[in-house]
N, C-alpha and C positions, 0 to 999 in steps of 0.2 A: 891615679893608678899608673904604676910604672909600665913601660912597654913590655918588659919581661912577663909581668903578671897578665897583661892583656893578651899576649901571644899564647900563654898557657891556657887561658880561659877560652880563647878562640879555637884552639886545638881540641879541647875537651868537648866543646859544643859541636864541632864538625864531626868528631868521632861518634858522638851520641846520635847525631842525625843519620850518619852512615849506618850505624847498627840498627836503628829503627827502620830504615829503608829496607835493609836485608830481611829483617823479621817480617815486615809487612808484605814484601814480595813473596816470601815463602808461604805465608798464610794464604795469600790470594791465589797462588799456584795450586795449593792443595784444594781450596774451595772450587776452583775452576775444574780441576780434574774430577772431583767428586760429582759435580753437576753434570759434566759431559759424560761420565761413565754411566750414571743413572739414566740420563736422557737417551743414550744410545741403546741401553738394554730394553727400554720401554717400546722402542720402535719395532 
């Protein structure tokens, strides 16, 4: 594999990882907010 191809592949993988991290963080924040809101109402 040429170095040019390897660099493109590495960039694609890094970007995909970055996007999935953002998506996961947003989902976790929503879940946490949902649980904390419900929990605080019950008190």
